[in-house]
C-alpha distance (Angstrom), angle and dihedral (degrees) to the residues before:
residue distance angle dihedral
X1 . . .
X2 3.80 . .
X3 3.80 123.0 .
X4 3.79 117.0 -126.7
X5 3.80 134.4 -168.9
X6 3.76 117.8 -109.8
X7 3.76 148.0 137.1
X8 3.80 138.9 -109.6
X9 3.80 122.0 -155.4
X10 3.81 115.4 -159.4
X11 3.79 127.7 -172.4
X12 3.79 117.5 -169.4
X13 3.81 109.7 -163.3
X14 3.81 96.1 -171.4
X15 3.80 108.6 32.2
X16 3.81 95.5 -175.3
X17 3.80 91.2 52.1
X18 3.86 101.8 43.5
X19 3.79 109.9 17.7
X20 3.79 96.2 90.1
X21 3.80 92.6 50.9
X22 3.82 91.9 45.9
X23 3.80 91.8 50.8
X24 3.81 91.3 48.4
X25 3.80 90.7 53.6
X26 3.78 92.6 46.5
X27 3.83 90.1 52.2
X28 3.78 90.2 47.7
X29 3.82 90.2 54.5
X30 3.84 95.3 35.7
X31 3.80 92.8 123.7
X32 3.86 91.1 73.0
X33 3.83 96.4 42.9
X34 3.79 114.9 98.1
X35 3.80 98.3 173.0
X36 3.81 138.5 0.8
X37 3.78 131.8 -162.8
X38 3.78 118.8 -177.4
X39 3.77 127.6 -178.5
X40 3.79 129.0 -177.3
X41 3.82 106.1 -139.7
X42 3.78 97.5 -156.0
X43 3.80 95.9 176.4
X44 3.82 88.4 60.5
X45 3.79 95.7 35.5
X46 3.79 93.7 -124.7
X47 3.81 140.4 95.4
X48 3.81 128.5 -127.2
X49 3.79 123.3 -154.1
X50 3.79 125.6 -174.3
X51 3.80 121.1 -167.0
X52 3.79 131.1 -169.1
X53 3.79 108.4 -151.3
X54 3.79 139.6 -172.7
X55 3.78 103.8 -156.7
X56 3.76 149.9 131.1
X57 3.76 117.5 -106.2
X58 3.80 88.1 -106.6
X59 3.80 93.4 52.1
X60 3.79 91.8 47.3
X61 3.82 92.0 46.2
X62 3.78 91.3 51.8
X63 3.81 91.8 53.2
X64 3.80 97.3 42.2
X65 3.79 93.1 43.2
X66 3.78 92.0 56.0
X67 3.80 92.6 44.1
X68 3.79 93.3 48.0
X69 3.80 90.9 51.5
X70 3.83 91.1 61.9
X71 3.77 115.2 99.8
X72 3.83 111.7 -108.1
X73 3.82 95.1 13.9
X74 3.81 123.5 116.0
X75 3.83 121.0 -168.3
X76 3.82 135.4 -171.7
X77 3.78 126.3 175.1
X78 3.79 144.4 173.3
X79 3.80 137.5 -173.2
X80 3.80 130.9 -158.7
X81 3.77 114.7 -96.9
X82 3.80 94.6 -121.8
X83 3.78 132.2 40.5
């Protein structure tokens, strides 16, 4: 299966509750992550993380599925149409 470039947007609604689990998952899938930008949005009491990835659809699905299953974590992602 071909790898494709894409992004993952992650919103953590309760940083104290979910940040450790999110970081563990990102480390576990670090081989597909090209870049990461994370910002605590204190005024809104949440954190926003954006990832640039180089992954197959299966690899991306494994990561986003695990992230989306965490309580208080929202995830959206997209990949290019061609490798």
